[in-house]
C-alpha positions in Angstrom: 23.9 -15.3 9.0 25.2 -14.5 12.4 23.7 -11.9 14.7 26.9 -9.9 14.9 26.9 -9.6 11.0 23.5 -7.9 11.3 24.7 -5.5 14.0 27.7 -4.5 12.0 25.7 -4.0 8.8 23.1 -1.8 10.6 25.9 0.2 12.3 27.6 0.8 8.9 24.3 2.1 7.5 23.7 4.4 10.5 27.2 5.8 10.3 26.7 6.7 6.6 23.2 8.0 7.3 23.1 10.6 4.5 24.1 8.0 1.9 21.6 5.6 3.4 18.8 8.1 3.3 19.4 9.1 -0.3 19.6 5.5 -1.5 16.4 4.6 0.4 14.7 7.6 -1.1 15.8 6.5 -4.6 14.5 3.0 -4.0 11.2 4.3 -2.7 10.7 6.5 -5.7 11.6 3.6 -8.0 9.2 1.2 -6.3 6.4 3.8 -6.2 6.9 4.5 -10.0 6.7 0.8 -10.8 3.6 0.2 -8.6 1.8 3.3 -9.9 2.7 2.5 -13.6 1.6 -1.1 -13.3 -1.7 -0.1 -11.7 -2.2 2.6 -14.3 -1.5 0.4 -17.3 -3.5 -2.5 -15.8 -6.5 -0.3 -15.2 -6.3 1.2 -18.7 -6.1 -2.2 -20.3 -9.0 -3.5 -18.3 -11.0 -0.5 -19.3 -10.2 -1.0 -23.0 -11.0 -4.7 -22.8 -14.3 -3.9 -21.0 -15.3 -1.3 -23.6 -14.3 -3.5 -26.5 -15.6 -6.9 -25.5 -17.4 -6.3 -22.2 -20.9 -6.4 -23.7 -20.0 -8.3 -26.9 -19.1 -11.8 -27.9 -15.7 -13.1 -27.0 -16.2 -16.0 -29.5 -18.5 -15.7 -32.5 -20.0 -18.7 -34.2 -21.3 -18.1 -37.7 -22.6 -20.1 -40.7 -20.1 -21.3 -43.3 -19.0 -18.4 -45.5 -20.1 -20.3 -48.6 -21.7 -23.6 -49.2 -22.1 -25.5 -52.6 -25.4 -25.5 -54.3 -27.1 -28.9 -54.8 -27.0 -30.3 -58.3 -30.8 -30.5 -58.1 -31.0 -26.8 -57.4 -32.8 -24.6 -59.9 -30.2 -21.9 -59.3 -27.6 -23.9 -61.3 -26.5 -22.2 -64.5 -25.0 -23.6 -67.7 -21.5 -22.8 -66.5 -19.0 -25.5 -65.8 -17.6 -23.7 -62.7 -18.9 -24.9 -59.3 -21.6 -22.6 -58.0 -21.7 -21.4 -54.4 -24.1 -19.3 -52.3 -23.6 -17.6 -49.0 -25.2 -19.3 -45.9 -27.1 -16.8 -43.8 -28.1 -19.0 -40.9 -27.2 -22.1 -38.8 -30.1 -24.5 -39.2 -29.2 -27.2 -36.6 -27.9 -24.7 -34.1 -29.2 -26.6 -31.0 -26.4 -29.2 -31.0 -23.8 -26.4 -31.1 -25.6 -24.5 -28.4 -25.6 -27.5 -26.0 -22.0 -28.3 -26.8 -20.6 -24.8 -26.1 -22.8 -24.4 -23.0 -21.3 -27.6 -21.5 -17.6 -26.5 -22.0 -15.5 -25.4 -19.0 -14.8 -21.6 -18.8 -17.9 -20.6 -20.8 -19.9 -17.9 -19.1 -23.0 -17.6 -21.4 -24.0 -18.9 -24.8 -26.4 -16.6 -26.7 -28.1 -17.8 -29.9 -29.0 -14.7 -32.0 -30.9 -13.7 -35.0 -29.4 -10.6 -36.6 -31.0 -8.2 -39.1 -31.2 -4.6 -40.3 -34.3 -2.6 -39.9 -35.8 0.9 -39.8 -37.8 2.5 -37.0 -40.7 4.7 -38.1 -42.0 7.2 -35.5 -44.0 10.1 -36.8 -42.0 11.6 -39.8 -38.7 10.2 -38.5 -37.1 7.0 -40.0 -34.0 5.7 -38.2 -31.8 2.8 -39.3 -31.2 0.2 -36.5 -29.7 -3.2 -35.8 -32.2 -5.9 -34.9 -31.3 -8.8 -32.6 -33.5 -11.7 -31.7 -32.4 -13.2 -28.4 -33.5 -15.5 -25.5 -34.2 -13.4 -22.4 -32.4 -15.5 -19.8 -29.1 -15.7 -21.7 -29.4 -12.0 -22.8 -29.7 -11.0 -19.1 -26.2 -12.3 -18.5 -24.7 -11.5 -21.8 -25.7 -7.8 -21.8 -25.5 -7.4 -18.0 -29.1 -6.2 -17.6 -28.7 -5.7 -13.9 -26.0 -3.1 -14.6 -26.7 -1.7 -18.1 -30.5 -1.2 -18.1 -31.0 2.4 -17.2 -34.8 2.4 -17.1 -37.7 0.0 -17.4 -38.1 -3.7 -16.9 -36.4 -6.3 -19.1 -39.2 -8.0 -21.0 -39.2 -9.5 -24.5 -42.5 -11.4 -24.6 -45.1 -10.4 -27.2 -44.6 -6.9 -28.5 -42.1 -5.9 -25.8 -38.6 -4.8 -26.9 -35.4 -3.4 -25.3 -33.8 -0.5 -27.2 -30.4 1.1 -27.0 -29.9 4.5 -25.3 -28.8 6.4 -28.4 -31.9 5.1 -30.3 -34.1 6.2 -27.4 -32.5 9.7 -27.3 -32.6 10.3 -31.0 -36.3 9.2 -31.4 -37.4 10.6 -28.0 -38.6 7.1 -27.0 -39.3 6.2 -23.4 -40.7 3.2 -21.5 -44.2 2.3 -22.7 -43.9 4.1 -26.0 -44.8 2.2 -29.2 -43.0 2.4 -32.6 -43.0 0.7 -36.0 -40.1 -1.5 -36.9 -39.7 -2.3 -40.6 -37.3 -4.9 -42.0 -35.5 -4.8 -45.4 -38.3 -6.6 -47.1 -40.8 -3.9 -46.2 -42.7 -5.9 -43.5 -43.6 -3.9 -40.3 -44.4 -4.8 -36.7 -45.5 -2.6 -33.8 -43.3 -2.8 -30.7 -43.5 -1.4 -27.2 -40.4 -0.1 -25.3 -40.1 -2.2 -22.1 -36.6 -1.0 -21.2 -33.7 1.2 -22.3 -30.2 -0.2 -22.2 -26.8 1.5 -22.3 -24.1 -0.7 -23.8 -21.3 1.9 -23.9 -20.7 2.6 -27.5 -22.9 4.5 -30.0 -22.9 1.5 -32.3 -24.0 -0.9 -29.6 -26.6 1.6 -28.4 -28.3 1.6 -31.8 -30.0 -1.7 -31.2 -33.4 -3.2 -30.8 -33.7 -6.5 -28.8 -36.7 -8.6 -29.4 -37.6 -12.3 -28.6 -35.9 -14.9 -30.8 -39.2 -16.3 -31.9 -40.6 -13.0 -33.0 -37.3 -12.2 -34.8 -37.5 -15.6 -36.6 -40.9 -14.9 -38.1 -40.2 -11.2 -38.7 -36.9 -11.7 -40.5 -37.9 -15.0 -42.1 -35.1 -17.1 -40.6 -35.6 -20.8 -39.7 -32.4 -21.3 -37.6 -30.2 -18.6 -36.1 -27.8 -16.1 -37.6 -25.1 -17.0 -35.2 -24.1 -18.0 -31.6 -22.4 -15.4 -29.4 -20.3 -16.8 -26.6 -18.8 -15.0 -23.6 -16.1 -16.8 -21.4 -14.7 -16.0 -18.0 -11.1 -15.4 -19.1 -11.3 -13.2 -22.3 -7.7 -13.8 -23.1 -8.3 -17.6 -23.6 -10.8 -16.9 -26.3 -8.3 -17.5 -29.1 -7.2 -20.8 -27.7 -10.8 -22.0 -27.3 -11.8 -20.8 -30.8 -8.8 -22.7 -32.3 -9.8 -25.8 -30.3 -13.4 -25.7 -31.5 -12.3 -25.1 -35.1 -10.8 -28.5 -35.1 -14.0 -30.0 -33.7 -16.4 -28.4 -36.3 -16.0 -27.9 -40.0 -19.4 -26.7 -41.0 -19.4 -23.5 -39.0 -17.1 -20.5 -38.8 -15.6 -19.6 -35.4 -13.8 -16.4 -34.6 -12.4 -15.0 -31.4 -12.5 -11.3 -30.4 -8.6 -11.3 -30.8 -9.0 -12.1 -34.5 -11.4 -9.3 -35.0 -9.5 -6.7 -32.9 -5.8 -7.1 -33.9 -5.2 -3.4 -33.7 -6.4 -3.4 -30.1 -4.1 -6.3 -29.2 -1.2 -4.5 -30.8 -1.9 -1.4 -28.7 -2.2 -3.5 -25.5 1.1 -5.2 -26.2 2.7 -1.8 -26.9 1.5 -0.5 -23.6 2.8 -3.6 -21.7 6.1 -3.4 -23.5 6.6 0.3 -22.7 5.7 -0.4 -19.1 8.3 -3.3 -18.9 11.0 -1.1 -20.5 10.4 1.7 -18.0 10.4 -0.7 -15.1 13.6 -2.3 -16.3 15.4 1.0 -16.4 14.0 1.9 -13.0 15.3 -1.4 -11.5 18.7 -0.8 -13.3 19.0 2.7 -11.8 18.2 1.3 -8.4 20.8 -1.4 -8.7 23.5 1.0 -10.0 22.7 3.3 -7.1 23.0 0.6 -4.5 26.2 -0.8 -6.0 27.7 2.7 -6.1 26.8 3.5 -2.5 27.9 0.1 -1.1 31.1 0.3 -3.2 32.0 3.6 -1.7 31.0 2.3 1.7 33.3 -0.6 1.3 36.2 1.8 0.6 35.3 4.1 3.5 34.9 1.1 5.9 38.0 -0.7 4.7 39.9 0.2 7.9 37.1 -1.0 10.1 36.8 -4.2 8.0 40.6 -4.7 8.2 40.5 -4.5 12.0 37.5 -6.8 12.2 39.3 -9.4 10.0 42.4 -9.1 12.2 40.1 -9.8 15.2 38.8 -13.0 13.6 36.0 -12.0 11.3 36.3 -14.4 8.3 35.8 -13.7 4.6 32.2 -15.1 4.5 31.1 -12.8 7.3 32.6 -9.8 5.5 30.7 -10.8 2.4 27.5 -11.3 4.4 27.7 -7.8 6.1 27.4 -6.1 2.7 24.8 -8.5 1.5 22.7 -7.6 4.6 23.2 -3.9 3.9 21.9 -4.3 0.4 18.9 -6.4 1.6 18.1 -3.8 4.3 18.3 -0.9 1.9 16.0 -2.8 -0.5 13.5 -3.8 2.1 13.2 -0.4 3.8 13.1 1.4 0.5 10.4 -1.0 -0.8 8.2 -0.4 2.3 8.4 3.3 1.9 8.0 2.9 -1.9 4.7 1.0 -1.5 3.4 3.7 0.8 4.4 6.4 -1.7 2.8 4.4 -4.5 -0.5 4.3 -2.6 -0.2 8.0 -2.0 0.3 8.6 -5.8 -2.6 6.2 -6.7 -5.1 7.7 -4.4 -4.0 11.2 -5.4 -4.6 10.2 -9.0 -8.0 8.7 -8.2 -9.0 11.9 -6.3 -7.6 14.3 -8.9 -8.8 12.6 -12.0 -12.5 12.2 -11.3 -13.4 12.7 -15.0 -11.3 9.8 -16.1 -13.3 6.8 -17.3 -11.0 4.1 -15.9 -9.7 3.2 -12.5 -6.3 1.9 -11.3 -5.8 -1.8 -11.1 -4.5 -2.1 -7.5 -3.9 -5.7 -6.7 -1.4 -7.9 -4.8 0.7 -8.6 -7.9 1.2 -4.9 -8.7 2.1 -4.3 -5.0 4.4 -7.3 -4.5 6.2 -7.4 -7.8 8.0 -4.0 -7.4 8.9 -5.0 -3.9 10.4 -8.4 -5.0 12.2 -6.8 -7.9 13.6 -4.1 -5.7 14.7 -6.5 -3.0 16.2 -8.9 -5.6 18.1 -6.1 -7.4 19.3 -4.7 -4.1 20.8 -8.0 -3.1 22.4 -8.6 -6.5 23.8 -5.0 -6.5 25.5 -5.7 -3.2 27.3 -8.7 -4.4 30.1 -6.7 -6.1 31.0 -4.6 -3.1 30.6 -7.6 -0.9 33.2 -9.5 -3.0 35.5 -6.6 -2.6 35.1 -6.7 1.2 35.6 -10.4 1.1 38.9 -10.1 -0.7 40.2 -7.3 1.6 43.5 -8.1 3.2 43.7 -6.9 6.9 47.6 -6.7 6.7 47.4 -4.4 3.6 44.7 -2.2 5.3 46.6 -1.8 8.6 49.9 -1.3 6.8 48.5 1.5 4.5 46.7 3.1 7.4 
């Protein structure tokens, strides 16, 4: 594009300053709304994902749901139907553990022994979830550095880590002892080494003990399952499906399979955001097309004279294309500034909100690119009108 085309485009915009100001204001508001909405929805979704799967398994490996009984088993009856029993543990879990740990994208692999139990303290009896874990993996899996609110993470001997709700309900603090009884009636004495806050009331009703102690206490030879966390939580389903093809004697589930309602809600949020942004971009495009269309009519005399002086059709087209691009660019810059103002206003005014905005380069650049692109596209129609303008007709009609 030639320098004089830029000069004429800028001059046209300055001459119609009120139209220019209003369209820039419209673009700015549109970009600000897109930026703020993307950041808001992104922050909300990240918060929901963190609360749902932040301290839980992204992929769960469990024993087969059912396995056939041996023909030599005493449990066989006289029936001709095949007999099955539920498998409660993975016996040869080490090979699975090593395999999953070696895969790309895996953050931590945590073998667990699960059980139900009851805490006895004085006259109080409280139902709880028992988890036997290895300390080093548990530190990463449960984010001890962030989630332990008091005490020191230890699981050796009689040490245990208990959930915040459990500690509050039974008035337990670091160094206190309590009786833990399993479903078979066996009891052990444990000491609180640390208290952890895992976010939800269900997760905070937990007692973590060493995997070796859990194995003898719950009478399990292998492990109840293997909990896996990966770096990209949205790839969990793909990895789970890949591993299902590798192994047939274990059951593998992703968090997406267990939280279909949450995924539906996230998709609905994203869809509503895209719909709103589409109509914002459409309104911007229509506004620019209308303003430039009116400008083409208002400037038809000047364009006719310019064409009579030698300005060709391509230059006439380029002038309006430049006007659209300038409107989109200036409006986008002000829109981003307005978007930051809205974002920081929200952060400052909504201190009680449990999630933050997701402000990143994608959320900043995407509205700018969309606005600039729609501005250029919207200017094509009036630019074509200017290109087809006949200088003889313009001069003849005054």
